[in-house]
N, C-alpha and C positions, 0 to 999 in steps of 0.2 A: 369288650375285650380290653383289658387293662394294660396300659403301657407296653403295647406290642412293639412300638418303634424302638424303645430302649431294649426290649428283649431281642429284637432282630440284630441290633448292634452288638450286644453281648454274645449272641449265638454266632454271628459272623466271626467275631474275634476268637471264640472258643473253637470254631471250625478250623480257622487258620492254625491255631496251636496244635490241634489234633492232626491236621494234614501234614504238618511239618515233622511229626514223629510218631505216627500211629501204627498200630498193628491190627491184625484181623482176629476178631473173636465173633464167631457166628452165633447170633441169638435168634434164629428163625428167619422169617421173611419180613421185608419192609412193609410198613402200613401204607406207604405211598410208593408206588413203583417208580423206577429210575427215570423214565421219560417224563412223567408228570412232575416229579421232584425237580428235575432240571428246568422244566418250564417255570415252575413256581420261583425257584431261586434266581433264574435269569430275570424274571419280572421284578423281583425284590431288588436285585442289584441295579436294574434300570431306574426303578423308582428312587432308590437311595441317591443315585447319581443326579437325577433331576432335582430332588429335594436339596441336595448340597449346592446346586447351582441357582436355584430360584428362591426368592424370598417368599415365604408363605403369607397369604393374606391374614390379617388380624383375626384371631380366633380359630384359624385352621390348625388342625392337629395332625402330625405326621402319622399317628396311629391309624387315622382314617384310611390313608393310602395303603398301608400294609393290610389292614382288615379287608379292604376292597379287593386286593390281590388274592387273598386266601378265599374270599367269598366267590370270586370269579372262577376260581379253580375247584370250587365245591369242597373246600377243606376247612375244618374248624381249627382254631388256634391250638386246641389240645391235640388234635390229630397231627398237626404240623410239628408241635413240640415232641410228640412221640416218634415221629419219623426222624427228626434231627437226632434224637437219642439213639435210635436204632442205627442210623448211618454212622454216628460217632463211634459205635462199637464194631463197625464193619468198614474200616477205612479204605480198603482196597476197592470196595464198591462205591464208597463216597467219592473217591478220586475219579472214578468213571463218570459219576454224576457231574462233578465239577468240570471234567473235560468237555462234557456236553454243554454245560453252562457257558464256558469260555467260547466254544464254537458258535453257540447261538448269539452271544454278544458280539463276537467278531463279525458274524454275518449281518447283524443289525447295523453295525458300523459301516460295513461295505455297502449295504443297501442305501444307507443315508448319504454316504459319500457320492454314490452314483446318481442319486436324486438331485444333489446339489450341482451337478455338472451340467 
């Protein structure tokens, strides 16, 4: 899986741009349903946050972490790319997915905060 890490950064930026001014154009059904997509995106955002904070060991590649997330969810890079494309053309649904992502990340933070007390 080539340069998935860079793709994720570009995809995230592209998503942000689309979310700030998108419109709905229905193109069928998503190749990855909303709940699973929100789980994948939450894991990707968590991994990115960790990778931004941690120095990777020599020879480690960020792409490994992203590929591992997709593999754990049973999704190929191509399927994920197709899902991103579908959601990008159905922004109202993508906004619902990202609302779930935000809720999941906020819950993770709350859980971690409670563990530290």
